[in-house]
BAFI-3210 file (N, C-alpha, C; in Angstrom, 3 decimals, decimal comma, padded with zeros to 6 digits):
// residues 313
n [1|2|3|4|5|6|7|8|9|10|11|12|13|14|15|16|17|18|19|20|21|22|23|24|25|26|27|28|29|30|31|32|33|34|35|36|37|38|39|40|41|42|43|44|45|46|47|48|49|50|51|52|53|54|55|56|57|58|59|60|61|62|63|64|65|66|67|68|69|70|71|72|73|74|75|76|77|78|79|80|81|82|83|84|85|86|87|88|89|90|91|92|93|94|95|96|97|98|99|100|101|102|103|104|105|106|107|108|109|110|111|112|113|114|115|116|117|118|119|120|121|122|123|124|125|126|127|128|129|130|131|132|133|134|135|136|137|138|139|140|141|142|143|144|145|146|147|148|149|150|151|152|153|154|155|156|157|158|159|160|161|162|163|164|165|166|167|168|169|170|171|172|173|174|175|176|177|178|179|180|181|182|183|184|185|186|187|188|189|190|191|192|193|194|195|196|197|198|199|200|201|202|203|204|205|206|207|208|209|210|211|212|213|214|215|216|217|218|219|220|221|222|223|224|225|226|227|228|229|230|231|232|233|234|235|236|237|238|239|240|241|242|243|244|245|246|247|248|249|250|251|252|253|254|255|256|257|258|259|260|261|262|263|264|265|266|267|268|269|270|271|272|273|274|275|276|277|278|279|280|281|282|283|284|285|286|287|288|289|290|291|292|293|294|295|296|297|298|299|300|301|302|303|304|305|306|307|308|309|310|311|312|313]
n.u [038,116|037,023|034,837|034,390|032,175|030,744|028,596|025,981|025,832|024,897|023,030|021,100|020,616|019,296|017,354|016,323|015,683|014,095|011,595|011,061|010,874|008,270|008,221|007,753|009,952|012,195|015,045|016,317|018,293|018,385|018,830|017,635|019,438|022,210|025,240|026,078|029,378|031,325|033,165|035,950|038,927|042,219|042,064|039,249|037,933|036,040|037,095|035,304|034,353|036,234|036,992|033,792|031,255|031,265|030,323|031,492|032,019|032,473|032,917|031,392|031,520|030,765|032,273|034,654|033,065|031,296|029,081|027,677|026,234|024,747|023,497|021,804|020,249|018,790|017,223|015,911|014,231|012,919|011,229|010,070|010,460|011,634|013,749|016,576|018,731|021,036|023,388|024,883|026,985|027,901|029,863|028,945|030,307|029,332|029,834|028,060|025,566|026,985|027,582|028,078|027,137|026,259|025,297|023,140|021,985|019,253|019,610|017,798|017,642|017,928|019,580|018,352|017,366|015,797|015,552|016,833|018,649|019,621|021,935|023,562|026,171|026,452|025,198|022,642|019,388|019,133|017,250|015,124|014,113|011,477|011,649|009,500|006,069|002,600|000,285|-002,767|-006,357|-006,620|-007,216|-007,825|-005,823|-006,646|-006,352|-005,288|-004,223|-002,269|-000,531|000,426|001,361|003,586|004,988|005,771|007,560|009,440|010,580|011,431|013,650|015,615|014,639|013,636|010,050|008,568|005,558|002,252|001,520|001,243|-000,713|-001,526|-003,674|-002,245|-002,784|-001,565|-000,687|-002,912|-002,375|-000,915|000,924|002,994|004,136|006,492|007,411|010,202|011,574|013,444|014,606|012,494|011,896|010,641|012,587|012,991|012,109|013,068|011,762|010,800|009,650|007,028|006,291|003,124|001,372|-001,746|-002,014|-001,004|001,787|004,946|006,370|008,409|010,901|012,180|014,523|015,063|017,627|019,123|022,622|022,605|024,002|025,304|022,968|022,027|023,580|022,406|019,106|017,990|015,150|011,760|011,326|013,619|014,530|012,334|013,409|015,546|014,597|013,266|015,489|016,621|014,422|014,085|016,321|016,161|013,738|014,321|014,341|012,383|009,078|007,541|006,443|006,624|005,266|004,960|003,979|004,148|006,140|008,503|010,081|012,787|014,983|016,645|018,466|021,046|021,860|022,718|020,535|020,205|023,132|024,946|027,323|028,084|027,244|027,446|028,873|029,889|027,038|026,091|025,912|022,273|020,991|019,753|017,214|015,058|012,503|010,750|007,954|007,516|005,256|005,391|004,140|003,212|005,473|006,696|005,494|004,645|006,100|007,464|006,092|006,514|008,306|010,790|012,478|015,991|016,749|019,585|019,156|020,448|022,777|021,393|022,031|021,318|020,871|020,019|017,418|014,182|012,345|009,304|007,929]
n.v [046,552|050,422|053,274|056,457|059,352|061,811|063,544|064,833|063,962|061,345|061,601|063,120|060,807|059,049|060,027|059,938|057,311|056,532|057,540|056,560|053,734|054,535|054,516|054,785|054,820|054,437|054,239|055,328|054,278|052,305|051,763|051,381|052,101|053,048|054,840|057,804|059,475|061,987|065,183|064,273|063,503|061,737|059,661|059,444|061,290|064,048|066,964|069,331|068,911|068,173|066,638|066,779|064,078|061,003|058,727|055,325|052,681|049,254|046,349|043,297|039,893|036,857|034,849|035,908|036,530|034,568|034,252|036,383|036,557|033,884|034,687|036,784|035,050|033,537|035,206|036,735|034,516|033,767|036,264|036,219|037,139|038,061|035,951|036,554|036,680|036,683|038,045|041,407|042,165|044,262|046,465|048,741|052,033|054,369|057,523|059,465|059,070|057,274|054,559|050,822|049,098|045,556|045,242|043,430|042,244|041,443|040,740|040,984|039,588|041,818|043,487|045,195|045,993|043,804|043,114|044,064|043,363|044,434|044,292|044,486|045,566|043,044|041,116|041,013|041,409|044,517|046,404|045,607|045,623|045,048|045,322|044,826|044,385|044,532|042,816|042,560|042,543|042,099|040,250|042,112|041,384|040,806|043,058|041,965|039,610|040,367|041,740|039,247|037,911|039,773|039,560|036,496|036,372|037,966|036,824|034,841|035,584|036,214|037,951|039,106|040,879|042,690|042,956|044,337|045,036|048,758|048,847|050,263|051,745|051,539|054,083|054,738|052,227|050,306|048,423|047,539|048,917|048,095|048,022|048,112|049,590|050,240|049,057|049,537|048,464|049,240|051,495|053,743|053,966|056,768|057,279|054,853|051,995|048,671|047,723|047,241|046,513|046,028|044,314|044,445|041,667|039,936|039,500|040,280|043,769|045,146|046,137|047,624|048,594|050,786|051,138|052,084|052,731|052,244|054,050|053,496|052,832|055,288|055,114|055,820|057,532|060,692|061,597|062,631|065,414|066,431|066,355|068,437|070,718|071,302|071,773|073,825|075,373|076,056|077,114|079,278|081,119|081,479|082,844|085,022|088,289|089,274|089,213|086,819|083,919|080,045|077,097|073,967|071,080|068,317|065,273|062,507|059,779|058,476|056,945|058,849|060,640|062,505|065,641|069,489|070,918|073,298|073,835|075,541|075,040|072,135|071,808|069,464|068,146|063,710|061,877|060,653|057,689|056,713|058,180|057,435|059,918|062,413|063,623|066,935|068,153|071,834|074,767|077,916|081,020|084,300|086,881|085,116|082,990|083,813|082,228|080,237|077,226|075,078|073,803|070,909|069,320|067,593|066,145|065,136|061,947|060,765|063,049|065,417|067,202|069,231|067,486|068,365|068,342|069,823|071,723|073,070|075,228]
n.w [-008,656|-008,294|-007,895|-007,219|-006,343|-006,198|-003,333|-004,118|-007,019|-006,436|-005,190|-006,842|-008,834|-007,031|-006,304|-008,461|-009,149|-006,878|-008,202|-010,333|-009,341|-007,532|-004,919|-001,019|000,197|003,390|003,266|000,869|-000,715|-002,576|-006,008|-009,694|-011,872|-014,153|-012,915|-014,309|-014,965|-014,266|-014,502|-012,566|-010,972|-012,332|-010,257|-009,864|-008,195|-007,412|-007,881|-007,559|-005,710|-003,213|-000,437|000,727|001,638|000,219|-002,190|-002,412|-004,540|-004,730|-007,216|-007,415|-007,114|-007,761|-007,808|-005,562|-003,833|-002,635|-000,256|-000,273|-002,785|-002,091|000,269|-001,151|-002,981|-001,385|-000,364|-002,223|-003,043|-000,748|-000,583|-002,913|-005,170|-008,892|-011,090|-012,675|-015,686|-015,155|-012,439|-010,846|-008,895|-005,883|-003,585|-001,233|-000,058|001,666|002,587|002,720|004,071|005,929|006,135|005,369|002,575|001,141|-002,506|-004,663|-007,808|-009,382|-012,983|-016,381|-019,381|-021,469|-020,034|-018,123|-014,593|-012,373|-010,258|-006,805|-003,842|-000,765|001,746|004,795|006,832|008,778|007,710|007,068|005,767|004,251|002,382|-000,209|-003,532|-006,376|-009,891|-011,780|-012,550|-011,504|-013,361|-015,092|-013,809|-010,669|-007,441|-004,559|-001,648|002,114|004,411|006,855|005,772|003,995|005,904|007,144|004,613|004,786|007,349|006,705|004,459|005,387|007,591|006,044|005,090|007,434|008,975|011,984|013,455|015,737|018,078|017,193|013,754|012,140|009,415|006,541|003,312|000,268|-001,929|-004,345|-005,574|-004,899|-003,271|000,049|002,900|005,401|008,567|010,865|013,964|014,985|018,498|021,459|024,264|025,038|024,899|022,302|018,876|017,165|013,979|013,397|011,210|010,100|007,045|004,369|001,386|000,307|-002,748|-004,284|-004,914|-002,727|-003,253|-002,364|-002,924|-002,017|000,637|003,219|005,593|008,241|010,630|013,267|015,151|017,887|020,884|024,176|026,972|029,275|032,761|034,731|034,934|033,299|035,448|035,148|036,055|036,377|033,629|032,944|034,071|032,420|029,932|030,601|031,239|028,539|027,477|028,620|028,050|025,564|025,233|027,092|027,520|025,677|024,290|024,572|025,354|026,169|026,301|027,199|026,047|025,844|026,628|026,202|026,372|024,488|022,012|019,940|017,055|017,648|016,296|014,867|015,092|017,082|017,521|015,551|015,166|014,930|011,980|009,139|010,334|010,795|011,176|014,370|016,791|017,863|020,811|024,241|025,220|026,854|024,642|024,030|023,295|022,353|022,333|021,024|021,799|021,075|019,709|018,446|017,542|015,033|013,505|013,672|014,894|016,647|018,162|018,512|020,934|021,659|024,790|026,610|028,189|029,922|030,923|030,835|029,075|025,957|022,520|020,245|017,808|016,554|014,277|013,431|011,038]
ca.u [037,449|036,251|034,425|034,049|030,802|029,944|027,219|024,995|025,346|024,631|021,722|020,046|020,235|018,819|016,018|015,436|015,046|012,941|010,186|010,548|009,851|007,176|008,528|007,895|011,011|012,993|016,399|017,016|019,690|018,117|018,724|017,521|019,843|023,345|025,492|027,155|030,375|031,342|033,949|036,583|040,060|042,408|041,863|037,869|037,840|035,350|038,066|034,793|034,068|036,897|035,938|032,611|030,793|031,113|029,654|032,501|031,500|033,185|032,137|031,689|031,753|030,163|033,669|035,370|031,772|030,233|028,251|026,616|025,240|023,944|022,655|020,911|019,498|017,896|016,372|015,161|013,274|011,822|010,482|009,060|011,131|011,948|015,019|017,439|019,485|022,458|023,619|025,518|027,117|028,727|030,281|029,295|030,796|028,055|029,968|026,956|024,992|028,061|027,074|028,642|026,184|026,428|024,155|022,787|020,821|018,725|019,811|017,077|018,277|018,096|020,186|017,123|017,638|014,569|015,029|017,644|018,692|020,835|022,553|024,178|027,793|026,370|024,350|021,089|018,545|018,609|016,283|014,890|012,994|011,160|011,084|008,122|004,720|001,498|-000,420|-004,241|-007,514|-006,329|-008,245|-007,404|-005,897|-007,458|-004,997|-004,363|-003,419|-000,937|000,137|001,251|002,304|004,808|005,958|006,575|009,174|010,429|011,262|012,165|015,343|016,360|014,706|012,283|009,874|007,690|004,761|001,232|002,207|000,440|-001,262|-001,768|-003,711|-001,305|-003,546|-001,007|-000,933|-004,004|-001,787|-000,674|002,176|003,072|004,941|006,934|008,275|011,559|011,282|014,648|014,422|010,871|011,314|010,839|013,986|012,951|012,245|013,701|010,898|010,687|008,325|007,150|004,851|002,454|000,807|-003,157|-002,633|-000,520|002,994|005,646|006,852|009,532|011,111|013,081|014,601|015,939|018,012|020,413|023,398|022,797|024,504|024,885|021,694|023,045|023,486|021,063|018,309|016,840|013,294|010,978|011,353|014,790|014,685|012,108|014,389|016,536|014,013|012,921|016,860|016,728|013,486|014,517|017,297|014,948|012,808|015,065|014,344|011,491|007,712|007,563|006,310|006,705|004,427|005,596|002,793|004,479|007,674|008,472|011,850|013,186|016,173|016,966|019,811|021,613|022,043|023,080|019,390|020,761|024,169|025,655|029,403|028,258|026,731|028,300|029,286|029,277|026,203|026,642|024,874|021,297|021,439|018,251|016,889|013,522|011,525|009,646|007,338|007,268|004,447|005,705|003,349|003,723|005,923|007,516|004,435|004,192|007,419|007,667|004,619|005,935|009,543|010,722|014,370|016,072|017,584|020,480|018,638|021,741|023,483|020,981|022,303|020,571|021,528|019,244|015,767|013,291|011,463|008,168|007,828]
ca.v [048,140|051,119|054,359|057,460|059,922|063,572|063,468|065,974|063,300|060,392|061,904|063,046|059,366|058,214|060,794|059,590|055,855|056,458|058,127|055,548|052,959|054,369|053,638|055,830|054,082|055,966|054,290|056,177|053,691|051,477|051,935|050,934|052,704|053,236|056,381|058,350|060,258|063,413|066,039|063,610|063,561|060,563|059,030|059,095|062,092|065,167|067,878|070,725|068,873|067,601|066,860|066,460|063,392|060,839|057,075|054,476|051,168|047,937|045,371|042,028|038,842|035,327|033,753|036,765|036,835|033,520|034,191|037,584|036,029|032,730|035,859|037,091|034,051|033,182|036,653|036,608|033,102|034,359|037,483|035,371|038,047|037,748|035,740|037,179|035,725|036,811|038,708|042,251|043,324|045,521|046,737|050,601|052,546|055,821|058,697|060,355|058,032|056,828|053,002|050,428|047,896|044,898|045,096|042,324|043,046|040,196|041,387|040,492|039,132|042,681|043,914|045,758|045,510|043,100|043,266|044,204|043,388|045,159|043,306|045,388|044,265|042,247|040,575|041,481|042,403|046,324|046,791|045,269|045,988|044,135|046,348|044,592|045,063|043,228|042,544|042,913|042,785|041,404|040,513|042,200|040,704|041,938|043,774|041,013|038,752|041,347|041,713|037,759|037,555|040,488|038,623|035,664|037,341|038,720|035,565|033,926|036,415|035,955|038,955|039,369|041,919|041,846|043,590|044,202|046,504|049,200|048,321|051,447|050,827|052,570|054,526|054,653|050,923|049,993|047,397|047,503|049,501|047,251|049,104|047,727|050,303|049,584|049,362|049,129|048,064|049,421|052,861|053,672|054,471|057,670|056,585|053,586|050,967|048,029|048,498|045,763|047,227|044,113|044,708|043,759|040,758|039,488|039,734|041,390|044,774|045,600|045,860|048,690|048,334|051,213|051,045|053,222|052,519|053,127|054,070|052,844|053,639|055,709|054,113|056,700|057,874|061,675|061,428|064,022|066,560|066,798|066,935|069,539|071,702|071,222|072,068|074,978|076,732|076,161|077,778|080,732|081,656|081,936|084,079|086,275|090,085|089,098|089,613|085,718|082,143|078,712|075,763|071,793|070,176|066,716|064,844|060,815|059,229|057,993|056,982|060,257|061,160|063,798|066,921|070,407|072,448|074,175|074,045|075,704|074,684|070,704|071,416|068,702|066,445|062,639|061,266|059,520|056,841|057,410|058,586|058,196|061,595|062,947|064,221|067,640|069,317|073,105|075,417|079,215|082,197|085,856|086,879|083,938|081,555|084,061|081,669|078,737|076,801|073,825|073,157|069,554|069,247|066,328|066,204|063,615|061,416|060,758|064,011|066,685|068,192|069,395|066,954|068,381|068,438|069,851|073,362|072,926|076,723]
ca.w [-009,351|-007,687|-008,404|-006,606|-007,238|-005,366|-002,698|-005,073|-008,183|-006,335|-004,600|-007,866|-009,115|-005,901|-006,633|-009,583|-008,709|-006,618|-008,711|-011,228|-008,614|-006,908|-004,136|-000,509|001,379|003,962|002,921|-000,252|-001,477|-003,822|-007,422|-010,843|-012,724|-013,946|-012,795|-015,623|-013,705|-015,104|-013,306|-011,838|-011,641|-012,588|-009,029|-009,695|-007,201|-007,883|-007,370|-007,204|-003,923|-002,519|001,180|001,025|001,724|-001,117|-002,371|-003,137|-004,953|-005,678|-007,612|-005,959|-008,138|-007,735|-007,262|-004,696|-002,293|-002,560|000,608|-000,688|-003,473|-001,759|000,820|-002,090|-003,652|-000,382|000,256|-003,892|-003,501|000,269|-001,076|-004,080|-006,221|-010,111|-011,192|-013,732|-016,356|-014,939|-011,335|-010,829|-007,293|-005,622|-002,030|-001,519|001,224|001,423|003,348|003,224|005,271|007,252|006,040|004,019|002,312|-000,344|-002,811|-005,711|-008,509|-010,672|-014,303|-017,306|-020,750|-021,973|-019,112|-017,310|-013,387|-012,390|-008,613|-006,245|-002,556|000,010|002,973|005,781|007,297|009,357|006,696|007,242|004,796|004,555|001,911|-001,288|-004,348|-007,603|-010,448|-012,722|-011,724|-011,391|-014,733|-015,433|-012,790|-009,886|-006,440|-003,294|-000,606|002,897|005,178|007,492|004,793|003,863|007,245|006,967|003,702|004,753|008,198|006,472|003,551|006,337|008,329|005,349|004,821|008,608|009,430|012,838|013,481|017,088|017,967|015,796|012,536|011,377|008,186|005,686|002,247|-000,526|-002,574|-005,275|-006,191|-004,243|-002,208|001,523|003,641|006,267|009,043|012,377|014,824|016,179|020,174|022,004|025,915|025,639|024,231|020,794|018,601|016,704|012,929|013,038|011,096|009,063|006,153|003,397|000,785|-000,520|-004,002|-003,551|-005,308|-002,202|-003,206|-001,862|-004,204|-001,499|002,047|003,688|007,248|009,035|011,853|013,533|015,821|019,536|022,327|025,812|027,634|030,371|034,084|035,507|033,678|034,215|035,960|033,992|036,745|035,801|032,146|032,722|034,566|031,698|029,141|031,388|031,134|027,392|027,046|029,428|027,216|024,101|025,360|027,566|026,722|024,298|024,797|024,337|026,008|025,659|026,845|027,100|024,722|025,925|026,938|026,443|026,396|023,181|021,140|019,162|016,777|017,869|015,384|014,990|014,689|018,128|017,739|014,374|015,232|014,307|010,926|008,568|010,955|010,806|012,747|015,593|017,468|018,267|022,053|024,961|024,967|026,605|023,771|024,491|022,341|022,922|021,617|021,526|022,276|021,324|018,367|017,960|017,329|013,918|011,877|014,318|015,491|017,592|018,245|019,611|021,958|022,504|026,572|026,633|029,151|031,098|031,635|030,561|027,390|024,809|021,813|019,116|017,931|014,800|014,394|012,364|011,057]
c.u [036,438|036,076|034,027|033,443|030,842|028,765|026,186|024,873|024,912|022,690|019,829|020,002|019,668|017,566|015,345|015,174|014,063|011,708|009,770|010,338|008,778|007,119|008,546|008,943|012,167|014,440|017,043|018,602|019,500|017,803|018,584|018,159|021,315|024,069|026,296|027,910|030,840|032,546|034,714|037,691|040,630|042,251|040,149|037,020|037,041|035,816|036,483|034,360|034,628|036,783|034,827|032,490|030,720|030,241|030,599|031,884|032,360|032,558|032,650|031,104|031,253|031,057|033,993|034,171|030,777|028,758|027,394|025,954|024,557|022,779|021,020|019,663|018,169|016,787|015,174|013,893|012,414|010,876|009,678|009,305|011,918|013,494|015,732|018,112|021,068|022,507|024,713|025,666|027,675|028,611|030,166|029,425|030,216|028,757|029,084|026,345|026,083|027,774|028,016|027,226|026,744|024,675|024,325|021,888|020,946|018,788|018,610|017,853|018,783|018,654|019,394|017,270|015,653|014,460|016,903|017,377|020,072|021,056|023,707|025,344|027,745|025,191|023,052|020,327|018,581|017,475|016,397|013,599|012,829|010,994|009,901|006,850|003,565|001,134|-001,659|-004,911|-006,519|-007,874|-007,293|-007,473|-006,409|-006,399|-004,056|-003,839|-002,036|-000,171|000,883|002,093|004,026|005,766|006,407|007,750|009,640|011,397|011,620|013,671|016,093|015,975|013,648|011,796|008,970|006,584|003,327|001,727|001,171|000,880|-001,819|-002,127|-002,674|-002,419|-003,454|-001,425|-002,227|-003,797|-001,893|000,452|002,187|004,387|005,108|007,832|009,155|011,414|012,910|014,494|013,568|010,651|011,963|012,038|013,123|013,273|012,595|012,215|011,724|009,680|008,367|005,734|004,503|001,492|-000,779|-003,248|-001,690|000,951|003,932|006,534|008,605|009,615|012,020|012,827|015,390|016,294|019,117|020,974|022,787|023,465|024,434|023,799|022,597|022,896|022,306|020,458|017,676|015,655|013,050|011,591|012,871|015,046|013,725|012,740|014,856|015,980|013,454|014,511|016,885|015,737|013,739|015,552|016,942|014,607|013,707|014,937|012,983|010,126|007,090|006,968|005,960|005,893|004,939|004,500|003,124|005,786|007,510|009,978|011,633|014,726|016,143|018,470|020,124|022,004|022,378|021,748|019,958|022,149|025,053|026,833|029,160|027,492|027,952|029,124|029,042|028,037|026,609|025,471|023,887|021,472|019,686|018,467|015,052|013,350|010,912|009,223|007,076|006,487|005,040|004,463|003,715|004,229|006,402|006,638|003,956|005,019|007,588|006,353|004,912|007,929|010,023|012,734|014,057|017,302|017,720|019,701|019,504|022,399|022,808|020,916|021,230|021,295|020,807|017,770|015,418|012,513|010,302|007,758|006,104]
c.v [049,122|052,589|055,205|058,818|061,115|062,655|063,780|064,933|062,255|060,506|062,262|061,674|058,366|058,695|059,970|058,127|056,047|057,175|057,294|054,296|053,150|054,197|054,990|055,453|055,517|055,626|054,792|055,682|052,937|052,054|051,461|051,705|052,848|054,375|056,639|059,354|061,139|064,352|065,519|063,597|061,922|059,392|058,592|060,118|063,593|066,366|069,085|070,559|067,835|067,686|066,833|064,966|062,365|059,089|056,539|053,113|049,877|046,746|044,025|041,129|037,507|034,413|034,270|036,542|035,994|033,896|035,049|037,365|034,928|033,686|036,032|036,520|033,767|034,449|036,890|035,495|033,442|035,498|036,803|036,335|037,469|036,601|036,102|036,197|035,967|038,047|040,200|042,756|043,523|045,607|048,339|050,956|054,132|056,403|059,946|060,010|057,414|055,251|052,684|049,124|047,070|044,810|043,660|042,732|041,903|041,205|040,398|040,015|040,632|043,731|044,983|044,978|044,917|043,138|043,590|043,939|043,955|044,516|044,633|044,545|043,212|040,671|040,495|041,858|044,207|046,710|045,804|045,944|045,319|045,551|046,051|045,223|044,305|043,415|042,231|042,336|041,888|041,402|041,057|041,400|041,396|042,643|042,892|040,156|039,504|041,412|040,156|037,330|038,356|040,041|037,416|035,381|037,298|037,491|034,318|034,366|036,566|036,978|038,907|040,666|041,332|043,311|043,332|045,395|047,438|048,892|049,923|051,093|052,189|052,798|054,719|053,661|049,833|048,528|048,002|047,928|048,611|047,520|048,036|048,728|050,012|050,083|049,188|049,357|049,193|050,406|052,799|054,622|055,279|057,786|055,567|052,361|049,737|047,984|047,579|046,431|046,070|044,756|043,618|042,338|039,572|039,361|040,647|042,510|045,096|045,856|047,111|048,843|049,733|051,414|051,257|052,099|053,061|052,654|053,553|053,363|054,039|054,619|055,073|057,542|059,220|061,448|062,771|064,938|067,098|066,986|067,975|070,456|071,882|072,029|073,841|076,016|076,940|077,129|079,141|080,977|082,059|083,068|085,092|087,569|089,710|088,736|087,745|084,654|081,341|077,528|074,369|071,109|068,610|066,573|062,864|060,815|058,325|057,983|058,068|060,389|062,687|064,976|068,180|071,644|073,546|074,477|074,581|074,964|073,094|070,145|070,583|068,020|064,982|062,455|060,280|058,566|056,988|057,134|058,321|059,636|061,305|063,950|065,058|068,424|070,954|074,089|076,823|079,581|083,308|085,844|085,833|083,268|082,161|083,345|080,691|078,374|075,716|073,666|071,816|069,573|068,022|066,752|065,552|063,033|060,973|061,975|065,390|067,547|068,587|068,574|067,178|068,364|068,829|071,183|072,854|074,386|076,667]
c.w [-008,637|-007,819|-007,372|-007,498|-005,791|-004,706|-003,294|-006,322|-007,614|-005,724|-005,610|-008,473|-008,288|-006,125|-007,140|-009,983|-008,229|-007,442|-010,026|-010,558|-008,093|-005,745|-002,730|000,837|001,769|004,101|002,021|-000,582|-002,348|-005,273|-008,434|-012,292|-013,070|-013,760|-014,053|-014,319|-014,406|-013,673|-012,860|-012,149|-012,087|-011,273|-008,857|-008,341|-007,790|-007,295|-006,947|-005,985|-002,849|-000,841|001,914|000,676|000,297|-001,091|-002,944|-003,614|-005,082|-005,870|-007,059|-007,500|-007,111|-007,198|-005,902|-003,523|-002,424|-001,379|000,527|-001,520|-003,236|-000,837|-000,039|-002,693|-002,894|-000,003|-001,089|-003,466|-002,148|000,280|-001,903|-005,479|-007,711|-010,432|-012,287|-014,385|-016,105|-013,644|-011,727|-009,410|-007,231|-003,878|-002,172|000,118|000,775|002,507|003,707|004,568|006,539|007,272|005,300|003,807|001,276|-000,719|-004,191|-006,325|-009,816|-012,097|-015,216|-018,459|-021,922|-021,296|-017,833|-015,952|-013,144|-010,915|-008,112|-004,621|-002,034|001,233|003,908|006,260|007,783|008,745|006,724|006,390|005,224|003,471|000,289|-002,281|-005,623|-008,651|-011,577|-012,035|-012,310|-012,814|-014,467|-013,927|-011,700|-008,262|-005,430|-001,980|000,957|003,843|006,368|006,943|004,246|004,559|007,101|006,023|004,291|005,682|007,477|005,174|004,300|007,125|007,358|004,791|005,977|009,368|010,862|013,094|014,840|016,636|017,006|014,812|012,421|009,674|007,308|004,335|001,524|-001,513|-004,178|-006,519|-005,678|-003,423|-000,594|002,232|005,172|007,246|010,919|012,941|015,604|017,747|020,542|023,386|026,180|025,415|022,420|019,889|017,042|015,074|012,157|012,567|010,385|008,250|005,274|003,135|-000,389|-001,690|-002,978|-004,064|-003,906|-001,675|-002,596|-002,862|-003,464|000,336|002,271|005,202|007,549|010,314|012,399|014,412|016,899|020,221|023,166|026,138|028,780|031,702|034,694|034,857|034,402|034,477|034,703|034,507|036,226|034,618|032,048|033,104|033,050|030,300|029,516|031,136|029,723|026,818|027,345|028,575|025,931|024,188|026,467|026,750|025,996|024,852|024,194|025,103|025,609|026,263|026,570|027,042|025,547|026,029|027,187|026,185|024,908|022,504|020,015|018,333|016,841|016,509|015,945|014,945|015,805|018,132|016,338|014,287|014,432|013,157|009,659|009,359|011,129|012,039|013,314|016,134|017,936|019,979|022,813|025,218|025,622|025,808|024,053|023,811|023,198|022,089|022,361|021,449|021,579|019,873|017,625|017,112|015,660|012,656|012,820|015,349|016,594|017,493|018,977|019,844|021,964|023,749|026,527|028,178|030,313|031,486|031,535|029,466|026,467|023,191|020,489|019,225|016,909|015,423|013,440|012,108|010,146]
res [m|s|r|t|r|s|t|s|a|v|k|a|v|l|a|a|a|t|v|v|v|g|l|a|m|s|t|g|q|l|t|a|a|s|f|t|d|g|g|f|d|s|k|g|t|d|t|a|r|a|g|q|p|v|v|t|d|t|v|l|s|a|d|d|s|p|e|v|f|a|r|a|d|a|a|r|d|a|l|g|f|p|v|g|s|k|k|a|g|r|h|v|k|d|g|f|q|n|s|d|y|d|e|v|a|e|v|g|s|s|g|q|p|l|a|i|t|q|f|d|g|d|g|r|l|l|a|a|v|r|f|d|a|p|s|g|p|q|v|k|v|t|s|d|a|a|a|r|a|a|q|r|g|l|a|g|t|g|l|t|v|g|g|a|p|r|i|d|a|n|t|l|t|g|g|w|d|v|h|w|d|r|v|q|d|g|f|a|v|r|g|d|e|t|r|v|h|v|w|q|d|g|r|i|e|s|v|a|r|v|e|h|k|l|a|a|a|p|s|r|r|l|g|q|v|e|a|q|e|a|v|a|l|q|v|d|a|w|s|s|g|e|d|t|s|y|a|v|q|g|m|d|v|e|w|v|g|p|n|a|m|f|e|p|s|k|v|g|a|a|p|g|p|y|r|l|a|w|v|a|n|i|k|p|s|g|p|a|s|e|y|v|r|l|i|t|l|y|v|d|a|g|n|g|a|v|i|g|g|d|i|v|e]
***
């Protein structure tokens, strides 16, 4: 049994679920409500948005996919999540995120979701959340204790994290947010992390892992001087004929996601794997500084091509 929904409809439900759950999670995939379809043809396609990315899900059962449900049970127990009276499973193909994942929900006797776990194509935990709430006054565990609880929970699900985590107090719940940034071959992967939210009593409320596919590292990596020359060429092109100048405020090598920020012809293209790049932060002066505060430029660490970036207005 399959269903197909337009990206905009899915986004709306996901946004609502995020508000209800109260998570600041960057996966954007967890849902706590059922979807309602509308405006679809007999094949389940939104005719008004044909050709746009869609999300398709297929129902999974414990008989057909016992390994998925066994994996979900193990993760649920490792994280200390509640056990439901029944389970609901589905396989999701997300055209917008260009990803596939399996999801299992613990469902209560009245039909409400108690917890959800999601796994990527390799069977690794992608995200998890419980939908109940701590009750009564509680003693707040220390940040170190929260980090240890988070690491134990992750280890129980088969996820490994390295290095010291960042630990932030969560002013909304009184608990702790424990983050591990992803590093590959000694370089940070921009935006990738494993994040665990720990309630103030030390129990885990949610896990979110953001991990993009990486392209092969270039056999020869540009040195900083070569990368600066590539940045200078782009900056000169921007400032040609204008009473504007730019200053490079810093450059680092990171894994980044190529984007269409400086190449509009690629808008709407499916996201590709992350690539190793020099990341340059550029501060404009003159007229341009009135509407642009900072420009981030991605320069491919192999061939010196500009592969994207960002603008802070």
